[in-house]
C-alpha positions, -999 to 999 in steps of 0.1 A, spaced: 371 902 225 397 893 251 433 888 243 442 866 273 462 837 261 451 804 275 471 771 273 448 741 276 470 712 288 470 679 307 492 667 335 508 639 314 514 658 281 550 663 270 540 686 242 521 708 267 552 710 289 574 719 258 549 746 247 546 761 281 584 763 285 587 779 251 561 805 259 578 813 292 612 815 275 597 840 249 582 861 277 547 854 267 521 857 295 494 830 295 470 812 318 475 775 321 442 755 321 448 718 331 418 699 317 424 667 336 425 684 370 401 714 366 365 705 357 358 741 346 388 740 322 376 706 309 341 721 303 356 752 285 378 730 264 348 708 253 328 739 245 356 750 222 357 715 207 392 710 220 397 672 222 434 670 224 461 689 243 479 712 239 457 739 225 461 777 227 432 802 228 434 839 222 401 857 219 379 836 197 408 819 179 420 784 189 453 768 177 452 730 181 480 705 184 482 701 146 487 739 143 512 742 171 535 713 162 552 698 132 559 663 143 575 668 177 588 704 170 570 736 179 557 754 147 576 786 157 565 805 126 528 797 130 530 804 167 547 838 163 521 848 137 493 838 161 509 858 189 513 888 165 551 888 167 559 887 130 
């Protein structure tokens, strides 16, 4: 199982931008996969049943928008648990 963190995003997604900035600020390394630009990223997202951005994938676990955000705010506690930083 790979532990590479992948952020599935789109070019016009404010929550994607917010999440990417948060991860960068926290010093978290990740690969950004832009599904509306990269056909391979789009295919991978569909294979993972990701139908809305943002989504984070680590190994075989995927956090979806509903897991990552509470209303418009990042679910910091849930994200820290996912990243193994608790």
